[in-house]
N, C-alpha and C positions, 0 to 999 in steps of 0.2 A: 223422873228421873232429874236430876241435875247433872247439867254439864259445866265443866268450869273450863273455860278459855283461857291459854296463856296469855300472860298482862308482859309488854314490852319491858326489859330491865328485872324480870321476878324472874324465879325458875317455873320451868325449865330454860327459860331466855337468859343464859347466860351471857357472859361481854364478848366470848367468842362468836356467838351466834349471832348476836346483836353488829358485831363488827363486819362479818361474813356478809349478813342482810344490808346493813349498809353499802358495802362495797358493789356488792351486785346490783344495787339500786342507781349508781353512779355509772354504771356499763351500758354500752348500746349494744343490743341484742336485737334477733332478726326480726321481732315485731315493729321495732321500730321503723324497719326498711320495707314492711308489707311481705314479710318474708317469712315460709314455714320454719326452714333451718338454711347454714348455710356453712360453707368450709372453713369462713375465717370471715374476722371483721375486716370489710373492706380497706376501713382507713389503715390497717396494716399491709397490704397488698405494694408490691413492687413489681418491677420492670424486668426482673433478672431472669426470668422464664427462657426456654428455649422452644425451637420451633416445635410443633405436633408432630410426629411423626404419622404422616398418611395409612389407611387401612388398618390403624390400632383401633380396638375400643380402649378407651383411656378412663377409667373408673376412679369417681371420687367418694368416701363413706360420708353420709350426713345422718347426725341421729336427731331423730323427731321422737319430740316429748309427750305430745298428746295428741287426741285424733283431729286432725283437720283436710280439709280439703286445697288440694294445689292446684294452680290455674296455668302453673309455667314453670319457667326457668329465668336466671340471672346470670350473666357473666361480663367480662371484660376484655377486651381485644387490647391488646397493649400493642401488635404489631399485625395490620390483616395478612391474611393468607395471600399468595400469589397464585394465579390462576387456578381456583378451586374447579374441581370436575362439578359442573351443575348435576344435584340429585344425588350428592354421593356424601354429604354432609349433617350430620343430625347429631341431636342432643335427646336424651332419652332417662326417664326414672326407672330403675331397678327395684324388686321388693329383696325381702331377705333370702329368700330363695332363688335370687336370681331374672325372674320374670318380669318382663317388658309391661309396666303399667301406662307408661304414657310418654309420648314422643315430641317433637319438631325439625323440621328442617332450617337449618342456619347457613344456606347457602350463601343468603344474603349479606348476615350478619359479621360471617368469618372473613367477608371480600371489602368490606367497610372501612371506613379511616379508624383511627384507634377509639373506643368508645365503650360504655356501659350499655347492655342490652337487656333487655328482655323480652321473652318470645312468650307467646301465648300456646297452651295446649288444650285439649280435652280434660277440663276440670273432674281431678281424680281424689276421692276419698280414701286418707290412708291413716293408720293408727299408729300408735307407739313402738319402735325399731329402730332397726340401723337399715338406711336405705344406702344405693350407690347411684350418682348421675354418672351415666357414661358419655363422650363426647368422641365422636367418628367423625375426620377429616380426613379428604383428598383432593391435594393439590400438590402443582410444583413445587412451592414452598409453602409448609403448614404456616396457621395462624400463630403467633405467641400470646399466650392466656396471661393476664396478672398472676403472680402466685403470692406464697408466703417468702419462706427463708430461700436462700439459694441449694440449700440441702437436698439430695434426694433421697436422704438417708434417714432426718430425725423424724420426718410424719409418721414413719411405719418401727418406729424404734422397738425392736423386741415384740413385733406383732408374729404370729404367726400366717401363713398366704392367706387363709379363710378370712383374717380378723383384718387385714392389710387397710389403713386409709385410702393410700394413695396404689392403684392398681392397672396393671394393662392386661386386656387379653385379644385371643387372635390373632391374624394377619391377613391383609389382603381383602379386608372388609368392605363393601360399596353398601352395606346398610345394615342399621344396627341389629344385631341377632334379636331373637325373642327369646332366649334363655341365657343369660349370663352368670350360673352359679358360682360361689365366690371359690369353689376347689380351683376350680381354672386360673385364678388368680396367679400372675405373673407380678414379679417385684423387679422392676426397670430403672430407667434413668429418668423418670417423670417424677415433678416437683407438686407438690401441692397447691393446684390453680385452685382461683376465685370460684368456685359455682354455689348457685343460691336457687330455692324453690318457692316460686313466688304465692302471694294467696289473695 
């Protein structure tokens, strides 16, 4: 059996595909930062966020394109929390069904000065699909994470509740729920914060 591989600049590699591939090659991607996925390129982040409301599970959807072992989380604090409640601040990874797969405490990180943080968690293998990173904080004044655009609408443009990129669940939470199915999503005044999954 003979297998004919595509040759650059020849059919089926037309001019449009070659242009797309050259542009992709010039872009920074999560792999370049030892991450499996992120909510946005950190170079595009801004400090126009708002303080995270206490007791809510703030969720950001991430796309995983291949099987990978995730070792923790990445996020960037623009303004630290004021008087965080010890033992009530967490970050976690939820699968497509809403099951909590891994988590880590972030009391120290949200109270520290403005900085980028990486937090280790129990390494977890995940396959392709849509996952959600959930952040729960409880403080006198919540932390402000770096965000993308100032808009609270554009990240969820025309998406149904179950597919929101940025969502909120629960109220009065002091620990991450073991289950956070997407059907419980609510669209709130949350912005698309920078969150990443480290490898």
